[in-house]
C-alpha positions in Angstrom: -10.1 -54.2 -12.6 -10.0 -51.4 -15.1 -13.7 -50.9 -14.8 -13.5 -50.7 -11.0 -10.7 -48.1 -11.3 -12.8 -46.2 -13.9 -15.8 -46.2 -11.5 -13.7 -45.1 -8.6 -12.3 -42.3 -10.7 -15.8 -41.2 -11.8 -17.0 -41.3 -8.2 -14.0 -39.2 -7.1 -14.7 -36.7 -9.9 -18.4 -36.4 -8.9 -17.4 -35.8 -5.2 -14.8 -33.2 -6.3 -17.5 -31.5 -8.5 -20.0 -31.5 -5.6 -17.4 -30.1 -3.2 -16.5 -27.3 -5.7 -20.2 -26.5 -6.2 -20.8 -26.3 -2.4 -17.7 -24.1 -2.2 -19.1 -21.7 -4.8 -22.5 -21.6 -3.0 -21.0 -21.0 0.5 -17.9 -18.9 -0.3 -18.0 -17.2 -3.8 -21.6 -16.1 -3.8 -21.7 -14.7 -7.4 -24.7 -12.4 -7.9 -26.1 -14.4 -10.7 -26.2 -17.7 -8.7 -29.7 -17.7 -7.1 -28.9 -20.8 -5.0 -25.8 -19.1 -3.5 -27.8 -15.9 -2.9 -30.7 -17.9 -1.3 -28.3 -19.8 1.0 -26.2 -16.8 2.1 -29.2 -14.5 2.6 -31.0 -17.3 4.5 -28.0 -17.6 6.9 -28.0 -13.8 7.4 -31.7 -13.9 8.2 -31.2 -16.7 10.6 -28.4 -14.8 12.4 -30.7 -11.8 12.7 -33.5 -13.9 14.1 -31.1 -15.4 16.7 -30.1 -11.9 17.9 -33.7 -10.7 18.1 -34.7 -13.9 20.0 -31.8 -13.4 22.4 -33.0 -9.9 23.3 -36.7 -11.0 23.7 -35.9 -14.1 25.6 -34.3 -12.0 28.4 -37.7 -10.7 29.2 -39.4 -13.2 31.6 -43.0 -12.5 30.5 -42.2 -12.9 26.8 -40.0 -16.0 27.4 -42.8 -17.7 29.4 -45.4 -17.1 26.7 -43.3 -18.1 23.7 -41.0 -20.7 25.2 -41.7 -23.3 22.6 -41.0 -20.8 19.8 -37.6 -19.9 21.3 -36.7 -23.6 21.7 -37.7 -24.2 18.0 -35.5 -21.3 16.8 -32.5 -22.6 18.8 -32.9 -26.2 17.5 -33.2 -25.0 13.9 -30.3 -22.6 14.3 -28.1 -25.3 15.9 -28.8 -27.8 13.1 -28.2 -25.2 10.3 -25.1 -23.6 11.8 -23.6 -27.1 12.6 -24.3 -28.2 9.0 -22.8 -25.0 7.7 -19.6 -25.4 9.8 -19.2 -29.0 8.6 -19.7 -28.1 5.0 -17.3 -25.2 5.2 -14.7 -27.5 6.8 -15.2 -30.0 4.0 -14.9 -27.4 1.1 -12.0 -25.6 2.7 -9.7 -27.5 0.3 -11.2 -25.5 -2.5 -10.3 -22.2 -0.9 -6.9 -21.1 -2.2 -5.5 -19.3 0.9 -6.4 -22.3 3.1 -5.1 -24.8 0.5 -1.7 -23.2 0.5 -1.2 -23.5 4.2 1.3 -26.2 5.3 -0.9 -27.4 8.1 -3.7 -28.4 5.7 -6.7 -26.5 4.3 -9.2 -27.8 6.8 -7.1 -27.1 9.9 -6.3 -23.7 8.3 -10.0 -22.9 8.2 -10.7 -24.3 11.6 -8.0 -22.1 13.2 -8.8 -19.0 11.2 -10.8 -16.2 12.8 -14.0 -17.0 10.8 -13.6 -20.7 11.5 -13.3 -20.1 15.3 -16.4 -17.9 15.2 -18.3 -20.6 13.3 -17.2 -23.2 15.8 -18.0 -21.2 19.0 -21.4 -20.4 17.5 -22.4 -24.0 17.9 -20.0 -25.8 20.2 -21.3 -24.4 23.6 -24.8 -25.5 22.8 -23.7 -29.1 21.9 -21.7 -29.2 25.1 -24.7 -27.9 27.0 -26.7 -31.0 25.9 -24.3 -33.3 27.8 -22.8 -31.2 30.5 -24.9 -29.3 33.2 -24.7 -25.6 32.3 -26.3 -22.4 33.3 -28.9 -21.8 30.6 -28.8 -18.1 31.1 -25.1 -18.0 30.6 -25.5 -20.3 27.5 -27.8 -17.8 25.9 -25.1 -15.2 26.0 -23.0 -17.3 23.6 -25.6 -16.5 20.9 -23.8 -13.1 20.7 -21.0 -14.9 19.0 -23.3 -15.5 16.1 -23.4 -11.8 15.5 -19.8 -12.1 14.5 -20.8 -14.4 11.7 -22.2 -11.4 9.9 -18.6 -10.3 9.3 -18.5 -12.8 6.4 -21.5 -11.2 4.7 -21.0 -7.5 5.6 -18.4 -5.6 3.6 -18.8 -2.7 6.1 -17.9 -4.9 9.1 -15.0 -6.4 7.2 -13.8 -2.9 6.3 -13.9 -1.9 9.9 -12.0 -4.9 11.1 -9.4 -4.4 8.4 -9.1 -0.7 9.4 -8.6 -1.7 13.1 -6.0 -4.3 12.1 -4.1 -1.9 9.8 -3.9 0.8 12.5 -3.3 -1.6 15.4 0.1 -0.1 16.2 -1.2 3.5 16.2 -4.2 2.4 18.4 -1.9 0.6 20.8 0.2 3.7 21.0 -2.9 5.7 21.9 -3.8 3.2 24.6 -0.3 3.5 26.1 -0.5 7.3 26.1 -4.0 7.1 27.7 -2.7 4.7 30.4 0.2 7.1 31.2 -2.1 10.2 31.4 -4.5 8.2 33.6 -1.8 7.2 36.0 -0.4 10.7 36.1 -3.8 12.3 36.8 -4.7 9.7 39.4 -1.3 10.2 41.2 -1.7 14.0 41.3 -5.3 13.7 42.5 -4.2 11.2 45.2 -1.6 13.6 46.5 -4.0 16.6 46.6 -7.4 15.0 47.7 -6.5 12.0 49.8 -6.6 14.0 53.1 -10.0 15.5 52.2 -11.7 12.5 50.6 -9.9 9.3 51.7 -12.9 7.2 50.7 -12.7 8.3 47.1 -9.0 9.3 46.6 -7.4 7.4 49.4 -5.3 5.2 47.0 -4.0 5.6 43.5 -6.1 2.7 42.2 -9.2 4.5 43.6 -8.2 7.8 42.0 -7.6 6.0 38.7 -11.3 5.3 38.5 -12.0 9.0 38.6 -9.2 9.6 36.0 -10.6 7.0 33.6 -14.1 8.4 33.9 -12.9 12.0 33.4 -10.6 11.2 30.5 -13.4 9.2 28.8 -15.6 12.4 29.0 -18.2 10.4 30.9 -18.1 12.2 34.2 -20.4 10.1 36.5 -20.0 12.6 39.3 -19.5 9.9 42.0 -16.0 11.3 42.7 -15.5 15.1 42.5 -12.5 17.1 43.7 -13.3 19.7 46.3 -9.9 21.5 46.7 -8.8 24.3 44.4 -5.7 22.5 43.3 -7.8 19.3 42.7 -10.2 21.2 40.5 -7.3 22.7 38.5 -6.0 19.2 38.0 -9.5 18.0 37.0 -9.8 20.9 34.4 -6.5 19.9 32.8 -7.5 16.3 32.8 -10.8 17.1 31.1 -9.0 19.0 28.3 -6.6 16.1 28.0 -9.5 13.7 27.7 -10.8 15.5 24.6 -7.4 14.9 23.0 -7.3 11.3 24.2 -10.7 10.6 22.6 -10.0 12.5 19.4 -6.8 10.6 18.7 -8.2 7.0 18.2 -11.4 8.3 16.8 -9.6 10.2 14.1 -7.2 7.3 13.3 -10.1 4.8 13.1 -12.3 7.1 11.0 -9.5 7.9 8.5 -8.5 4.2 8.2 -12.1 3.1 7.8 -12.8 5.7 5.1 -9.7 4.6 3.2 -10.6 1.0 3.6 -14.1 1.5 2.2 -12.7 3.5 -0.7 -10.1 0.7 -1.4 -12.8 -2.0 -1.1 -14.6 -0.4 -4.0 -11.8 -1.8 -6.2 -10.8 -4.8 -4.2 -10.7 -8.2 -5.9 -11.5 -11.3 -3.9 -9.6 -14.6 -4.1 -12.8 -16.1 -5.5 -13.0 -13.6 -8.3 -9.5 -14.4 -9.6 -9.8 -18.1 -8.8 -13.0 -18.4 -10.9 -11.2 -17.3 -14.1 -10.4 -20.5 -16.0 -7.1 -19.0 -17.0 -5.9 -18.9 -13.4 -7.7 -21.9 -12.0 -5.5 -24.3 -10.1 -2.9 -21.6 -9.3 -1.5 -21.5 -5.7 -2.2 -18.7 -3.3 1.1 -17.1 -3.9 0.6 -17.1 -7.6 -2.8 -15.6 -7.3 -1.4 -13.0 -4.9 1.2 -12.0 -7.5 -1.6 -11.5 -10.1 -3.7 -9.5 -7.7 -0.8 -7.1 -7.1 -0.7 -6.4 -10.9 -4.3 -5.2 -11.0 -5.1 -1.5 -11.4 -8.4 0.2 -10.9 -10.5 1.9 -13.6 -13.9 3.6 -13.4 -16.1 4.0 -16.4 -19.2 6.2 -16.5 -22.5 5.0 -17.9 -22.3 4.8 -21.7 -18.5 4.7 -21.7 -16.9 2.3 -24.1 -14.4 0.0 -22.4 -13.2 -1.9 -25.5 -14.1 -1.6 -29.2 -14.6 -4.4 -31.6 -11.5 -4.8 -33.9 -9.0 -2.9 -31.7 -6.0 -4.7 -30.4 -6.6 -6.5 -27.1 -4.0 -5.7 -24.5 -5.8 -6.1 -21.1 -8.3 -8.3 -19.4 -11.0 -6.8 -17.0 -12.7 -7.9 -13.8 -16.0 -6.2 -13.0 -15.8 -5.1 -9.3 -19.0 -3.0 -9.4 -21.6 -2.0 -12.0 -22.7 -3.7 -15.2 -21.5 -3.8 -18.8 -23.0 -4.8 -22.1 -21.1 -7.0 -24.6 -22.2 -6.2 -28.2 -21.5 -9.2 -30.4 -22.3 -9.4 -34.1 -25.5 -11.4 -33.5 -26.4 -10.7 -29.9 -26.0 -8.5 -26.8 -25.1 -9.7 -23.4 -25.1 -8.0 -20.0 -22.8 -9.1 -17.2 -22.1 -7.7 -13.8 -20.1 -8.0 -10.6 -17.7 -10.9 -10.5 -17.6 -11.4 -14.3 -14.5 -10.9 -16.5 -13.7 -10.6 -20.1 -10.7 -10.4 -22.4 -8.4 -13.0 -20.8 -7.3 -14.6 -24.1 -6.4 -11.2 -25.5 -4.1 -10.7 -22.5 -1.9 -13.5 -23.9 -2.6 -13.3 -27.7 -2.9 -9.5 -28.2 -5.3 -10.1 -31.1 -8.3 -8.1 -32.2 -11.3 -7.6 -29.9 -14.3 -9.7 -30.9 -16.9 -7.3 -29.4 -17.6 -3.8 -28.2 -18.0 -3.6 -24.4 -20.0 -0.6 -23.0 -20.7 0.4 -19.4 -24.4 0.2 -18.6 -24.0 1.9 -15.2 -21.1 3.5 -13.4 -18.6 0.6 -13.4 -15.5 -0.1 -11.4 -13.1 -2.3 -13.3 -9.9 -4.1 -12.2 -7.5 -4.2 -15.2 -4.8 -6.7 -15.8 -2.4 -5.5 -18.4 -1.0 -8.2 -20.8 2.6 -7.0 -20.5 2.5 -7.3 -16.7 1.2 -10.9 -16.9 3.8 -11.8 -19.5 6.5 -10.4 -17.2 5.2 -12.5 -14.4 5.1 -15.6 -16.6 8.7 -15.0 -17.6 9.7 -15.0 -14.0 7.7 -18.1 -13.1 8.0 -21.0 -15.6 5.4 -23.2 -13.8 2.8 -20.4 -13.9 3.5 -19.8 -17.6 3.1 -23.5 -18.4 -0.2 -23.7 -16.5 -1.7 -20.7 -18.2 -0.6 -21.8 -21.7 -2.2 -25.2 -21.0 -5.5 -23.6 -20.1 -5.4 -21.4 -23.3 -4.8 -24.5 -25.5 -7.8 -26.2 -23.9 -10.0 -23.2 -24.4 -9.1 -22.1 -27.9 -12.1 -22.4 -30.2 -14.4 -23.8 -27.5 -16.8 -20.9 -27.2 -17.6 -17.3 -28.4 -18.7 -15.9 -25.0 -18.0 -18.0 -21.9 -20.4 -18.4 -19.1 -18.8 -15.6 -17.1 -18.8 -13.2 -20.1 -15.1 -13.7 -21.2 -14.6 -13.0 -24.9 -12.7 -15.8 -26.7 -13.6 -16.0 -30.4 -11.8 -13.5 -32.6 -9.3 -12.5 -29.9 -7.4 -15.7 -30.7 -7.5 -15.3 -34.5 -4.8 -12.7 -34.9 -2.0 -14.7 -33.4 
C-alpha cells in the first residue's frame, strides 16, 4: 500500500514537473532557453505563413496552381494551433494570475482575451469539418490568427495597453465626433435638401457626407452647391482636422508612454521564477511588483561591489551584466536576477556585478520587502522557508542569483 502511494506521488510529481516545464516553454520564454525560443519563434513563423497564404489564396490563379500546398499549410497549422491551445489550457494552473481566479485557472485562461483568440483561431475550422460552411468565409477566420502575434509582440501589447488606458478619453472623442457629425448633417440637410434631394434629402443621407468630410477623406460623391452649404462645408472641414488630431494625439502620447514604461516593466513570470517568491499568490506578487523601482546602468558601470553591504535585489529587464566571483566570471541577461538573499540578510556581497551593456534594472529594496513581510505573516513565513532551504546550497544559482557570502554576515 505504501509503495503504491509512493509510486502515485512520484507520478504526480513527474506530471507536475512536466506541466511546469511546458509552462516555461510556452509562457515564460527566457532568452537562454533555446527550446522555448525555438517553439515561440516557430509559432510566430507559422502565423506569418498563414497570413501570407491567406492573401495568396484569394488569387484564383495562384490557388488553382498551389491548392495542395495551401491545404497542407492549413492542416499543419490546425494541428499545431490546436495542440498549442490544449497545452496552454493544461498549463494555465502554473500561471499565477489565472491560478488566483475563483473560477479556476483553466476557465480563467479560456475566457481571457488571449484564450479566446487561441480558441477562435482553430474552432471554426474544426466546425467546418462537420458542418457545411462557405470555404471562402472560413478563410477569413485566419485573420484571427494575426491577433495571436499580440502574445509575442511587445509593440502590439503596448498599443493595446495604450488604447485600454485611454479608453475613456477615446470614447469622449467618439461622442464629440458623433455630435459634430449630427450637427453638420442637420445643417446641410436644411440648406441643400431642396437643391440636391438625392444626396441631402434626409439627415441620414447627409450624415454620410459629414462623416466623409470630418474624416478628411472627401470622396466627392456629395458636394454642396449653395453658398451657405459651402460655408458649412468649410467649417466642417476645419472641424474635421480637430476631430482627427484629438484621438491621434491621445493614442500617440499613450503609446509613447507605454513603450517607455515597458522598458522597465517586470512580467509575472520574471517574479514568479525567483525561488524566493515561488508559490506566492497573484496578489502577493502584485504587492512585490509595486515595490520595484527602475535603474539604468551604462556599460562598465558597477552595480554592486564585492564586500559592500547588500540591501537590494535586482531583476535584469534589459541588457547584460557580468558577475565577477573570486574564481570565475559569469554573464547573465534579461530575465535573470541576483542578490535576493541579501535582501533579507543584509550581509556582504559575494561578488562584483558590472554592466556589460546599457542595462535596465528593476530594484527591490530590502526595507520595502521587510515592511511587506511585517504586514503579511503568511508571506513572511513562505519567504523564510525558502531561504532556509537555499542557505548553503550554491554559490551562484542557475539564474545568476548570488547566495554564498551574502548569508555569512547574519
